[in-house]
SEVEXNU-896656 format. One record per atom (N, C-alpha, C): residue number from 1; residue in three letters; x, y, z. Coordinates in Angstrom, 2 decimals, decimal comma, padded with zeros to 5 digits, always signed. Example, Ala and Ser with C-alpha at 12.3 -4.5 7.8 and 13.67 -1.06 7.14 Angstrom:
% residues 2
SITE    n  res        u        v        w
SITE    1  ALA  +013,19  -005,69  +007,80
SITE    1  ALA  +012,30  -004,50  +007,80
SITE    1  ALA  +013,20  -003,30  +007,80
SITE    2  SER  +012,85  -002,25  +007,08
SITE    2  SER  +013,67  -001,06  +007,14
SITE    2  SER  +012,90  +000,03  +007,87
***
This chain:
% residues 67
SITE    n  res        u        v        w
SITE    1  UNK  +055,96  -150,42  -013,39
SITE    1  UNK  +055,53  -150,44  -012,03
SITE    1  UNK  +054,56  -151,60  -011,82
SITE    2  UNK  +054,58  -152,13  -010,65
SITE    2  UNK  +053,85  -153,38  -010,43
SITE    2  UNK  +053,07  -153,34  -009,13
SITE    3  UNK  +052,00  -152,55  -009,09
SITE    3  UNK  +051,13  -152,49  -007,94
SITE    3  UNK  +049,85  -153,22  -008,26
SITE    4  UNK  +049,38  -154,03  -007,31
SITE    4  UNK  +048,19  -154,84  -007,55
SITE    4  UNK  +047,24  -154,66  -006,35
SITE    5  UNK  +045,96  -154,88  -006,64
SITE    5  UNK  +044,93  -154,77  -005,61
SITE    5  UNK  +044,65  -156,15  -005,05
SITE    6  UNK  +044,71  -156,30  -003,77
SITE    6  UNK  +044,38  -157,54  -003,09
SITE    6  UNK  +042,91  -157,51  -002,81
SITE    7  UNK  +042,12  -158,27  -003,54
SITE    7  UNK  +040,67  -158,17  -003,49
SITE    7  UNK  +040,12  -158,74  -002,20
SITE    8  UNK  +040,78  -159,71  -001,57
SITE    8  UNK  +040,28  -160,30  -000,36
SITE    8  UNK  +040,44  -159,35  +000,84
SITE    9  UNK  +041,58  -158,60  +000,88
SITE    9  UNK  +041,87  -157,70  +002,00
SITE    9  UNK  +041,46  -156,24  +001,70
SITE   10  UNK  +041,35  -155,90  +000,39
SITE   10  UNK  +041,02  -154,55  +000,04
SITE   10  UNK  +042,20  -153,58  +000,10
SITE   11  UNK  +043,42  -154,10  +000,13
SITE   11  UNK  +044,60  -153,26  +000,14
SITE   11  UNK  +045,42  -153,49  -001,13
SITE   12  UNK  +046,50  -152,73  -001,26
SITE   12  UNK  +047,37  -152,80  -002,41
SITE   12  UNK  +048,68  -153,44  -001,99
SITE   13  UNK  +049,34  -154,08  -002,95
SITE   13  UNK  +050,66  -154,65  -002,72
SITE   13  UNK  +051,54  -154,48  -003,97
SITE   14  UNK  +052,85  -154,57  -003,75
SITE   14  UNK  +053,81  -154,47  -004,85
SITE   14  UNK  +054,60  -155,77  -004,89
SITE   15  UNK  +054,92  -156,16  -006,10
SITE   15  UNK  +055,73  -157,32  -006,35
SITE   15  UNK  +056,65  -156,97  -007,53
SITE   16  UNK  +057,97  -157,01  -007,30
SITE   16  UNK  +058,91  -156,63  -008,32
SITE   16  UNK  +060,23  -157,34  -008,12
SITE   17  UNK  +061,05  -157,34  -009,16
SITE   17  UNK  +062,38  -157,91  -009,10
SITE   17  UNK  +063,41  -156,79  -009,20
SITE   18  UNK  +064,54  -156,98  -008,50
SITE   18  UNK  +065,60  -156,02  -008,54
SITE   18  UNK  +066,93  -156,76  -008,43
SITE   19  UNK  +068,02  -156,07  -008,75
SITE   19  UNK  +069,34  -156,60  -008,62
SITE   19  UNK  +069,97  -156,05  -007,37
SITE   20  UNK  +070,33  -156,97  -006,44
SITE   20  UNK  +070,91  -156,49  -005,16
SITE   20  UNK  +072,41  -156,14  -005,32
SITE   21  UNK  +073,03  -155,76  -004,24
SITE   21  UNK  +074,41  -155,28  -004,30
SITE   21  UNK  +075,42  -156,37  -004,69
SITE   22  UNK  +075,05  -157,63  -004,61
SITE   22  UNK  +075,93  -158,72  -005,01
SITE   22  UNK  +075,76  -159,05  -006,49
SITE   23  UNK  +074,76  -158,42  -007,17
SITE   23  UNK  +074,51  -158,69  -008,54
SITE   23  UNK  +073,48  -159,81  -008,76
SITE   24  UNK  +072,90  -160,29  -007,70
SITE   24  UNK  +071,89  -161,36  -007,75
SITE   24  UNK  +070,50  -160,78  -007,94
SITE   25  UNK  +069,72  -161,37  -008,83
SITE   25  UNK  +068,33  -160,94  -009,02
SITE   25  UNK  +067,47  -161,49  -007,89
SITE   26  UNK  +066,71  -160,59  -007,29
SITE   26  UNK  +065,89  -160,93  -006,12
SITE   26  UNK  +064,47  -160,42  -006,34
SITE   27  UNK  +063,49  -161,14  -005,80
SITE   27  UNK  +062,09  -160,68  -005,88
SITE   27  UNK  +061,65  -160,13  -004,55
SITE   28  UNK  +060,92  -159,04  -004,57
SITE   28  UNK  +060,42  -158,35  -003,39
SITE   28  UNK  +058,91  -158,29  -003,42
SITE   29  UNK  +058,28  -158,58  -002,31
SITE   29  UNK  +056,82  -158,54  -002,16
SITE   29  UNK  +056,51  -157,82  -000,87
SITE   30  UNK  +055,70  -156,76  -000,94
SITE   30  UNK  +055,28  -156,00  +000,24
SITE   30  UNK  +053,79  -155,74  +000,13
SITE   31  UNK  +053,09  -156,06  +001,19
SITE   31  UNK  +051,62  -155,93  +001,20
SITE   31  UNK  +051,15  -154,89  +002,23
SITE   32  UNK  +049,86  -154,49  +002,07
SITE   32  UNK  +049,23  -153,69  +003,09
SITE   32  UNK  +049,18  -152,18  +002,86
SITE   33  UNK  +049,34  -151,73  +001,62
SITE   33  UNK  +049,26  -150,33  +001,33
SITE   33  UNK  +047,78  -149,90  +001,15
SITE   34  UNK  +047,45  -148,71  +001,64
SITE   34  UNK  +046,06  -148,25  +001,55
SITE   34  UNK  +045,71  -147,78  +000,13
SITE   35  UNK  +046,70  -147,19  -000,54
SITE   35  UNK  +046,46  -146,66  -001,90
SITE   35  UNK  +047,48  -147,19  -002,88
SITE   36  UNK  +047,12  -147,11  -004,15
SITE   36  UNK  +048,06  -147,54  -005,18
SITE   36  UNK  +049,27  -146,64  -005,23
SITE   37  UNK  +049,07  -145,36  -004,99
SITE   37  UNK  +050,15  -144,37  -004,99
SITE   37  UNK  +051,21  -144,71  -003,93
SITE   38  UNK  +050,77  -145,09  -002,74
SITE   38  UNK  +051,70  -145,47  -001,67
SITE   38  UNK  +052,53  -146,66  -002,07
SITE   39  UNK  +051,87  -147,64  -002,70
SITE   39  UNK  +052,58  -148,85  -003,13
SITE   39  UNK  +053,64  -148,53  -004,18
SITE   40  UNK  +053,27  -147,71  -005,14
SITE   40  UNK  +054,23  -147,37  -006,20
SITE   40  UNK  +055,38  -146,51  -005,65
SITE   41  UNK  +055,12  -145,63  -004,70
SITE   41  UNK  +056,17  -144,82  -004,10
SITE   41  UNK  +057,11  -145,73  -003,33
SITE   42  UNK  +056,60  -146,71  -002,61
SITE   42  UNK  +057,47  -147,63  -001,87
SITE   42  UNK  +058,41  -148,38  -002,86
SITE   43  UNK  +057,85  -148,85  -003,96
SITE   43  UNK  +058,63  -149,59  -004,92
SITE   43  UNK  +059,75  -148,71  -005,49
SITE   44  UNK  +059,37  -147,46  -005,86
SITE   44  UNK  +060,35  -146,51  -006,44
SITE   44  UNK  +061,46  -146,23  -005,45
SITE   45  UNK  +061,14  -145,94  -004,22
SITE   45  UNK  +062,16  -145,62  -003,22
SITE   45  UNK  +063,03  -146,85  -002,88
SITE   46  UNK  +062,45  -148,02  -002,82
SITE   46  UNK  +063,21  -149,24  -002,53
SITE   46  UNK  +064,25  -149,44  -003,63
SITE   47  UNK  +063,83  -149,33  -004,87
SITE   47  UNK  +064,79  -149,51  -005,98
SITE   47  UNK  +065,87  -148,43  -005,96
SITE   48  UNK  +065,53  -147,25  -005,66
SITE   48  UNK  +066,53  -146,16  -005,58
SITE   48  UNK  +067,52  -146,44  -004,45
SITE   49  UNK  +067,05  -146,95  -003,31
SITE   49  UNK  +067,93  -147,25  -002,19
SITE   49  UNK  +068,91  -148,37  -002,54
SITE   50  UNK  +068,43  -149,39  -003,18
SITE   50  UNK  +069,31  -150,52  -003,51
SITE   50  UNK  +070,28  -150,19  -004,63
SITE   51  UNK  +069,89  -149,28  -005,48
SITE   51  UNK  +070,74  -148,88  -006,60
SITE   51  UNK  +071,71  -147,78  -006,21
SITE   52  UNK  +071,58  -147,19  -005,02
SITE   52  UNK  +072,40  -146,10  -004,56
SITE   52  UNK  +072,28  -144,91  -005,49
SITE   53  UNK  +071,10  -144,63  -005,94
SITE   53  UNK  +070,83  -143,54  -006,84
SITE   53  UNK  +070,67  -142,24  -006,04
SITE   54  UNK  +071,30  -141,17  -006,48
SITE   54  UNK  +071,24  -139,91  -005,73
SITE   54  UNK  +069,95  -139,14  -005,98
SITE   55  UNK  +069,03  -139,68  -006,74
SITE   55  UNK  +067,71  -139,01  -006,95
SITE   55  UNK  +066,73  -139,43  -005,89
SITE   56  UNK  +067,16  -140,15  -004,84
SITE   56  UNK  +066,26  -140,57  -003,79
SITE   56  UNK  +065,83  -139,41  -002,93
SITE   57  UNK  +064,81  -139,59  -002,12
SITE   57  UNK  +064,36  -138,55  -001,21
SITE   57  UNK  +065,41  -138,32  -000,11
SITE   58  UNK  +065,39  -137,15  +000,46
SITE   58  UNK  +066,40  -136,77  +001,47
SITE   58  UNK  +066,27  -137,70  +002,68
SITE   59  UNK  +065,08  -138,04  +003,12
SITE   59  UNK  +064,92  -138,92  +004,27
SITE   59  UNK  +065,55  -140,30  +004,04
SITE   60  UNK  +065,41  -140,81  +002,83
SITE   60  UNK  +066,03  -142,09  +002,48
SITE   60  UNK  +067,56  -142,00  +002,51
SITE   61  UNK  +068,07  -140,89  +001,98
SITE   61  UNK  +069,50  -140,67  +001,95
SITE   61  UNK  +070,07  -140,60  +003,37
SITE   62  UNK  +069,37  -139,90  +004,25
SITE   62  UNK  +069,86  -139,78  +005,66
SITE   62  UNK  +069,81  -141,12  +006,35
SITE   63  UNK  +068,77  -141,92  +006,13
SITE   63  UNK  +068,69  -143,26  +006,75
SITE   63  UNK  +069,87  -144,15  +006,28
SITE   64  UNK  +070,15  -144,11  +005,00
SITE   64  UNK  +071,26  -144,93  +004,49
SITE   64  UNK  +072,57  -144,41  +005,03
SITE   65  UNK  +072,74  -143,13  +005,15
SITE   65  UNK  +073,96  -142,53  +005,65
SITE   65  UNK  +074,23  -142,96  +007,11
SITE   66  UNK  +073,23  -142,95  +007,94
SITE   66  UNK  +073,42  -143,30  +009,34
SITE   66  UNK  +073,54  -144,82  +009,57
SITE   67  UNK  +073,08  -145,60  +008,60
SITE   67  UNK  +073,26  -147,07  +008,69
SITE   67  UNK  +074,68  -147,42  +008,40
***
């Protein structure tokens, strides 16, 4: 897991690499989380969504289904 504290803003951010649906390695950066736990949960759910893993949360599954 890769959550970091932004000392200038006082918030957390995640930076990680993943393999997209075309098989290309891509880097993702998302800032502005209030807690480390929120940042890590975002990273975990994002990776599950892109991997089409059925262990994702129900809300994420419904969003993907309707898209």
